[in-house]
C-alpha positions as CSV (number, residue, x, y, z in Angstrom):
1,M,103.9,-63.6,-78.7
2,Y,101.8,-66.7,-78.2
3,P,103.0,-70.1,-79.6
4,K,99.9,-70.4,-81.8
5,D,100.7,-67.1,-83.5
6,I,104.1,-68.1,-84.7
7,P,104.3,-67.8,-88.5
8,W,106.0,-71.2,-89.1
9,K,106.1,-70.9,-93.0
10,K,107.8,-67.6,-92.8
11,I,110.3,-68.9,-90.2
12,Q,111.1,-72.0,-92.3
13,R,111.6,-69.8,-95.4
14,A,114.0,-67.4,-93.5
15,V,116.1,-70.3,-92.1
16,F,116.2,-72.0,-95.5
17,R,117.3,-68.8,-97.2
18,L,120.1,-68.4,-94.7
19,Q,121.2,-72.0,-95.1
20,K,121.1,-71.5,-98.9
21,R,123.4,-68.4,-98.5
22,I,125.8,-70.5,-96.4
23,Y,125.8,-73.2,-99.1
24,Q,126.5,-70.6,-101.9
25,A,129.3,-68.9,-100.0
26,S,130.8,-72.4,-99.3
27,K,130.5,-73.3,-102.9
28,H,132.4,-70.1,-103.9
29,G,135.1,-70.7,-101.3
30,D,134.3,-67.6,-99.2
31,V,135.2,-69.0,-95.8
32,K,134.9,-65.6,-94.1
33,C,131.3,-65.2,-95.3
34,V,130.5,-68.8,-94.4
35,H,131.6,-68.2,-90.8
36,K,129.7,-64.9,-90.6
37,L,126.5,-66.5,-91.9
38,Q,126.8,-69.6,-89.7
39,K,127.1,-67.3,-86.7
40,L,124.1,-65.4,-87.9
41,L,122.2,-68.7,-88.1
42,L,123.2,-69.9,-84.7
43,N,122.0,-66.6,-83.1
44,S,118.9,-66.5,-85.2
45,Q,115.6,-66.6,-83.2
46,S,113.9,-68.2,-86.2
47,A,116.5,-71.1,-86.3
48,K,116.1,-71.6,-82.5
49,L,112.3,-71.7,-82.8
50,L,112.5,-74.1,-85.6
51,A,115.0,-76.3,-83.8
52,V,112.9,-76.5,-80.7
53,R,109.8,-77.3,-82.7
54,K,111.6,-80.1,-84.6
55,V,112.9,-81.7,-81.4
56,T,109.7,-81.3,-79.3
57,Q,107.0,-81.8,-81.9
58,D,108.2,-83.3,-85.2
59,N,110.9,-85.7,-83.9
60,S,109.9,-89.4,-83.6
61,G,111.5,-89.5,-80.1
62,K,109.5,-86.6,-78.8
63,L,107.7,-88.7,-76.2
64,T,111.0,-90.2,-74.9
65,A,112.0,-88.7,-71.6
66,G,115.4,-86.9,-71.6
67,I,118.1,-86.9,-69.0
68,D,115.9,-84.6,-66.9
69,G,113.0,-87.0,-66.9
70,I,110.6,-84.6,-68.8
71,K,108.7,-86.2,-71.6
72,S,106.9,-83.2,-73.3
73,L,106.7,-79.5,-73.0
74,K,103.7,-77.2,-73.1
75,P,103.6,-74.7,-76.0
76,V,104.6,-71.8,-73.6
77,E,107.5,-73.8,-72.3
78,R,108.7,-74.5,-75.8
79,L,108.6,-70.8,-76.6
80,Q,110.6,-70.0,-73.5
81,L,113.1,-72.7,-74.3
82,A,113.7,-71.2,-77.8
83,Q,114.1,-67.7,-76.3
84,N,116.6,-68.9,-73.7
85,L,118.6,-71.2,-76.1
86,K,122.3,-70.1,-76.3
87,I,125.2,-71.7,-78.1
88,E,128.2,-69.9,-76.6
89,S,131.1,-72.4,-76.8
90,K,133.0,-73.4,-79.9
91,A,132.1,-76.8,-81.3
92,K,134.5,-79.6,-80.4
93,P,135.9,-81.7,-83.2
94,V,134.2,-85.0,-84.1
95,T,135.9,-88.0,-82.5
96,H,136.0,-91.4,-84.1
97,I,135.5,-94.3,-81.8
98,P,136.6,-97.6,-83.4
99,Q,134.2,-100.5,-83.0
100,V,135.5,-103.9,-82.2
101,V,134.1,-106.5,-84.6
102,E,134.3,-110.1,-83.4
103,E,135.0,-112.7,-86.1
104,E,132.9,-115.7,-86.4
105,H,134.7,-119.0,-86.0
C-alpha cells in the first residue's frame, strides 16, 4: 500500500467506533469488555496509522526534532513506522511530582 492510497476517513471512522465501544462498555461497568477493546485498539493497524499521522503531520510540533535529531519523515517512512509500532509493556501508573511554589515577600 502506498501512503497516498490510505483511506483516512475510513480509518478515522473505524478508530472512532472502537473508542465509542470502549466508552459504552465503561459506562455500563463492563471492565472485562473495556480491557478487551482497549487491547484491540492498541493492536489496531488503523489506530497506529492514525497516531503516526497525528504526530508527524497534524501536530503543531511536527517540525521539532526529536531525541534522535530527525525533524520530519517521508510518507513511506511514516507508513513503515506505523507498521512497526508495538506497545508490548504494561503502562506504568501516573506519578505526581509536586511543584515548589515560592512565596513573594
